[in-house]
Every structure is written in structure tokens, then in C-alpha cells.
N, C-alpha and C positions, 0 to 999 in steps of 0.2 A: 676476909669475911665473904666477899662476893663469890669467891671461888668455892667456899664451903656451901653457900646457898645454891650455887649452880650444881655442884655434885649431889647435894641432897635432893634437888629437883629431879635430877636424872635417876637417882635411886627410887624416888617415889613413882616416877613414870614407869620404871622397870618393874617395880612390884605390882603396879596397877595392871600393866599389860601382861604379866606372866602369872598373876594371882598367887605369887609365892614370896615369902619373906627372904630378903637378901641375907646370905650367910657368909659370903666372903667377897673380896675384890675380884677373885677369879671368875665369879659369875658375870660381873659387869664387863670384865675384860673379854671373856669368851663371847658375850653378846654384842661386843663392839660399842658398848655404851661409854666406856672410857678407853683410851688407847693403851693404858698401862697403869701401874700403881701410882695414884696421885700423890704428889709431894707438896709441902708448903714452900714458900719463897726461899727458905734456907735449905731446902733439899731433904727435910725430915718427912718421912712417909706420913700421909694422913691416916689417922686411926679410924677404924670402923667399929663403932660401939656395938658389941654383940647383943646387948640387952635391947637397944632401940633400933639397930640397923642403920643408924645415921652416921654420917661422916663428921669427924671432929678433929681438932688439933691434937696431936700426940702429946701426952704429958711431958715428954722430953723436948718438945719444940722450943726453940729459942724465942719464939714469938709470944710465949706465955710468961707472965700474965699479960693479958691484953689491956691496953689503956682503957680507962672508963669510958671515954668518948666513943670507943669502937664497940662497946657492948650493945649490940642490937639483939634481935630475936635469936639469931644463931649463936652469937657470942655468949649470951646469958647461959645457954645450955652448956657451952664449953667451959664456963667458969665453975659449974657445979661439980 
């Protein structure tokens, strides 16, 4: 969850500095905001929600469903 918070913070900073909505990981990679396609600890690529532009666990991630004790502000949006 900390990694998702970090990535989402980078997305927010990118959007603020460029004044444009993120449309793909390619934008962040080209801007050197992330070194490559982010993956979860099991190697499943992190999903970029096209509706919100926020990073989230891919529905195919083996980390889902998250344990209740890990459901924080980021995880709650993941569970929806």
C-alpha cells in the first residue's frame, strides 16, 4: 500500500506540474517519473484506472483481496 501511495503521489505531482491528466504509464516513464511499468510484489503490473488516473492493484493481483487491517485510504479505493 505504501508503494501505491508513493506512485499516486508521483502521479499527482506530474499532473500538477504538467497541467494535464495522466493517460498512460508511458507518459510517466517518458518523463522519468517512474523507471518502468510498476509491478506489485508478486510481479503483476500495477493498473492505471483510466477513470481516475490513479494507480491501483490489478484485479488479477494475487494480493487481492487485501486483509481488512491493510485497508487504508488507498486500499479502500482498491476494494471498490
